[in-house]
N, C-alpha and C positions, 0 to 999 in steps of 0.2 A: 464663772471662775472662781474658787475659791477666795481668792485675794483680789483686791480692791486695786484696778488698773489705772492708774492716774498719767496720761498721757504729757503734762504740763512739767513732770518730772525730768522727761528728757528732752524737751523744747529748747532748742536754742533761739533765745527772745530775739525777734528782730532788731536791729540796731543796737544791739549790745555786745561787749568786749568779751570775747571769749577766753576762757583758760581752763583748760582739761584737765586739771588738779582739781577743780569744782563736781566732776564726776569719776565712779569710780569702776574701771573695767571688770572688778571682779564683784561687783554689787550684784545680790540675788534677793528679790524683793518679791518675784512672784513665784517663782519655783520652790518647792516646798521640801527637798533633799528626798521625797520618797517618788523613787523613780516611777513607779505604779501609776501613783497619782497625778503626778507631770505629766505624764504621757496620754493618761485620758483625759486632761484640761487641752492638752495640744491637738487632740482628735476633735473634742467636742468644738473648738475655736476652727477647726478645719472643715469639719462640717458645715458650720456657720458660714464661713467663707465662700463655701463651694455654691450654698442657697443664694448669697448673696452676689456672687459672680453672675449667677444665673439669671439673678433679676436685673441686674446691671446690662447684661448682654441684651434682654427682652427688651429693655425700656429704650434702648440706644440711644441715649442722650449724652450721658459721661463719660471721660475716657480717665483710665486711672494709669498714671506712671510713679514705678517705685523705683527711685535710685538707689542702689548700694554700694556703699564705697568702703574701703578699708584698707589695712595693711595687708601683706601676704598673709596667708593663713586666718586671717579675722572670720571666715566663714561663710562668704559669698553662696558660693557654692552650696552649701549644708543649707543657708538659708533658704535657698530655692526650693532645695527637694524638700524638706520640712515642713515651710508652710503650705506650700502649694501643693502637696502629694493629693489632695482629695479634690481639689479641683479640676473640672473639664479643661483639659487641654487645648481643646478648641476656641477657649477664651483668652488664653495666655500666652503671653509671648516673651521670649526671653532674646534682650539684644547686648551681645557679648562685644566690648570695645577693647580690643587688643592694640599694638604699635601701629599708626596709621601707614596705608597702603602709599604706593607712590602717586595712585591716582588720587588718593584722598589729601596727600599733601601738597598735592597741585591746586587744594582747593582752601577756602576759609576753614577754619577748625571746627566751625559748629556742620558743616553741610553733611558731614553723614549722621550726626547724632540727628538732624531733624529730619531725616528719612526713615528713621526707627521708631519716632514717636507713637503712640497709641490712636487708633481711629475710634469713632463712638462704639461704646459697648465691649470696651477691650481694656484688658490689663496688661501692661508692659513694663516688664524688669529690667531695668541697666544692671547689668553686673560690670561694673566699673561704668565709666560714662565721660560727660564732657568735663568733668570735673579734674578728669586726669591732665587736662591743659592748663589747670591752675594747681596742679597737685607735686606731679612729677617734673615738670617743666621747669618751676623756677627754684626745685631743691639743687637741681642739675646746671643754674644758673644758665638755662638754655634761653630764658627771656629776661628783660631787666625788671626791678620793680613797679617801673612807670606802666610796661606793656601788661606786667601781670593785673593790676588794678584797671587797668582799661578793658581787661577780659571779665573781670568782675562784673563790671557795669554791662557788658555785653551778655554776658551769663543770664544777669537780673531780667535784661530787654526778652531775652529768648522765652525766659521762663514765664515772664507776664504775658507774652503773647500766647503762650501754651493754655496757661490760666483764663485768659480772656476769651478763648475758644473754644471752653468746657472741659479742660484737662484739670484734673485732682492732681496734686504731685506731691509726694512723700519721699523725704531723701533721709536715709538712714544712713549714718557714721557709723560702723560697726567698731565697737572701742575696745581694743584688748592692750593689754601689758606687753613692754617687751620681755619679761621673762615666759610669760604664756606662749607669744610666738617662737620663743627658743625651745620651747617643749614640743611645740606643734611641728617645727621644722625637724627638731630632732626624729620625732616618729615618723615624718614622712621619708627622711631619710635611709631609714630602720626596714620601713616596710617595703618589700620588693611590688605592692599592688599599688604603692602611692611614689614610689621613688622616680617615676616618670615625669611627676610633675615638680619636684627639684631643680631649681637651677643654680649653678653655683655663683651667678649674681645676687642670688637673695641674701648670701651672705653679707655682700658686700654695702647693700642696700641697709642692713643693719645697722650700721656705722653711721648713716645718714637720721636716724632714728629721731633724733632731738629737731633736726631741721624739718622731717616732715610732720612732727607733731605740732611746730611753727606755722609750718605751709597749710596745716589742718584748722590750726584757731583762725590763722588771717583768714582763709577760705569761709568757713562757717559763717564766721562773724559778717562777712561782706555779703552772702550770698542767703543767708536765712530770713525769707520774707514771710508775712501773713500767707501769700497766696503759696508760697512754695517753701514752706520752712523744713530746718533739718532738726533732726534728731539724734543724739546722743547715745546709743546703744551699748550699754555694757555687754561684752562680748568673750571675756573669759571662760564662761558659763555658755555651751551651745544652748542647754534647754533654756535658760535665761533670754538667751538672745532670741530664740524662735518664739518663747511665750509674747515677747515684748511685741517684734513685729507681727505677730498674728495678732494680738489686742488692738495695736495702732491701726490694721488693715479693717478689721472688724468693727471698728467704733467709727472709723471714717467713710465706711461705705453705708453705715446704719443712719450716720448723719445726713447724706443725702436724700433721704427719705422719697426712695424709689418706688412706683406702682409699677404693677403689670399693666402692660398696654391693653386697650379692648381690641377685641377682633375687628378687623378690617371691614369685614362685611356681616349683616345679620345672619346668625346662626340660628337663630328661635326655631325655624323650620325645620331644620336638619334633621332626617332619621337616619339613622345607620342601621341596616338590616341585615 
């Protein structure tokens, strides 16, 4: 990359109080403003990610879980399309968590989540996640503050279990400004090809913006751990968002120091005629 990537800039330090004003959703540190240059940088990152994913699959040791959370229009779908468009789809899976079904509501809130975690050699992307149960739920006062604190502890224990069993967890909060969300919702409403995504309830949720930001601050502070860190990703710029997450994935996978395995049998005498 032409600009140096520093993951610590976006990291939520474990055990520290979180104030989102310390981050800036409009920040652009990796993108150059030149579309051609930025596009080529993303292509290079995507190609590198593809090779690392192939190595991950072959080594069959580590599991990668990427959690994407953010307000409506923050770009979860766009991130998946742009960051993983060169990666072998056989090695990547997306789990999309919508409102729980009646069957899911009859069980604990983590039941449906645990069933979707990655297996060895696999990358799984959570498009929304178990964090809905400590974000939307408390904002609407469907659980008490004490119940929310209990869920923080349960989530930390759940993610520690995943980490202890070989799962590398990367959690990204796609941080957009309220003004940027307004612009994107207006574009969605005006575009016949995107209008189907619009829900009247989206407007009502905007009125709860302050409560949502407080809920994110509390959740990020309570659940960012060394083995399952949160990153606050500036997302007003789609290009910046994609470059950050691509860089973060590449850096994380490189840090695993993976090697291709040796063949299971001696191939030295094999002759192909």
